C-alpha positions as CSV (number, residue, x, y, z in Angstrom):
1,E,-54.4,-28.0,32.3
2,N,-52.3,-30.7,30.6
3,A,-50.0,-28.1,29.0
4,I,-49.4,-26.5,32.4
5,E,-48.6,-30.0,33.8
6,M,-46.2,-30.6,31.0
7,L,-44.4,-27.3,31.6
8,G,-44.1,-28.2,35.2
9,M,-42.5,-31.5,34.2
10,F,-40.1,-29.4,32.0
11,V,-38.9,-27.6,35.1
12,E,-38.5,-30.8,37.1
13,M,-36.6,-32.5,34.2
14,T,-34.3,-29.6,33.4
15,A,-33.3,-28.5,36.9
16,P,-30.6,-31.2,37.0
17,L,-29.2,-29.9,33.7
18,I,-28.8,-26.5,35.3
19,A,-27.0,-28.2,38.2
20,S,-24.8,-30.0,35.7
21,I,-24.0,-26.8,33.9
22,K,-22.9,-25.2,37.2
23,T,-20.8,-28.2,38.1
24,A,-19.1,-28.4,34.7
25,W,-18.4,-24.6,34.8
26,E,-16.9,-24.9,38.3
27,N,-14.7,-27.7,37.1
28,K,-13.9,-25.9,33.8
29,D,-15.1,-29.1,32.0
30,Y,-16.0,-27.6,28.7
31,H,-17.0,-30.9,27.2
32,D,-19.6,-31.6,29.9
33,L,-20.7,-28.0,29.8
34,A,-21.4,-28.2,26.0
35,E,-23.3,-31.5,26.4
36,A,-25.5,-30.2,29.2
37,A,-26.1,-26.9,27.3
38,H,-27.0,-29.0,24.2
39,S,-29.6,-31.0,26.2
40,L,-31.0,-27.9,27.8
41,K,-31.3,-26.2,24.4
42,G,-33.3,-29.1,23.0
43,A,-35.6,-29.3,26.0
44,A,-36.2,-25.5,26.1
45,R,-36.9,-25.3,22.4
46,S,-39.3,-28.3,22.6
47,A,-41.2,-26.5,25.4
48,C,-41.2,-23.3,23.3
49,I,-39.1,-21.5,25.9
50,N,-37.0,-19.9,23.1
51,V,-35.0,-17.3,25.1
52,L,-33.7,-20.1,27.3
53,G,-33.0,-22.2,24.3
54,E,-31.0,-19.4,22.6
55,A,-29.0,-18.8,25.8
56,A,-28.2,-22.6,26.0
57,S,-27.3,-22.6,22.3
58,I,-24.8,-19.8,22.8
59,L,-23.4,-21.5,25.8
60,Q,-23.1,-24.8,23.9
61,D,-21.3,-23.1,20.9
62,E,-18.9,-21.2,23.1
63,S,-18.2,-24.3,25.3
64,E,-17.3,-26.3,22.2
65,K,-14.6,-23.6,21.6
66,N,-13.5,-23.5,25.3
67,R,-14.8,-19.9,25.3
68,A,-17.7,-20.1,27.7
69,N,-17.8,-17.4,30.4
70,A,-19.5,-16.6,33.7
71,Q,-21.9,-14.2,32.0
72,M,-23.2,-17.0,29.8
73,I,-23.8,-19.3,32.8
74,A,-25.5,-16.5,34.6
75,Q,-27.8,-15.8,31.6
76,V,-28.8,-19.5,31.4
77,E,-29.5,-19.5,35.1
78,H,-31.5,-16.3,34.9
79,E,-33.6,-17.5,32.0
80,F,-34.3,-20.8,33.7
81,A,-35.4,-19.0,36.9
82,R,-37.6,-16.7,34.8
83,A,-39.2,-19.6,33.0
84,K,-39.7,-21.5,36.2
85,A,-41.4,-18.5,37.8
86,E,-43.7,-18.0,34.8
87,I,-44.6,-21.7,34.8
88,E,-45.3,-21.6,38.6
89,A,-47.6,-18.6,38.1
90,L,-49.7,-20.6,35.6
91,K,-50.4,-23.2,38.3
92,V,-52.3,-20.8,40.5
């Protein structure tokens, strides 16, 4: 039960990072994009949500080179949504 509660806190705490990633992408602010992706990478890996962590890692690396693209953003959003749905299913 505590683990499920902690995963729920992961979703609450990382949702703003997803919003920051979207905003940074819309503004083509690669610095902010890399920073938000870095934070998401650490949070996801700490929660053992490795697919999301890897997507965030790729986004961070490519943002640092000003080479992030819409597909990378979509992948991060998809993996976050998938993780959120899986965590919500555990609460039932």
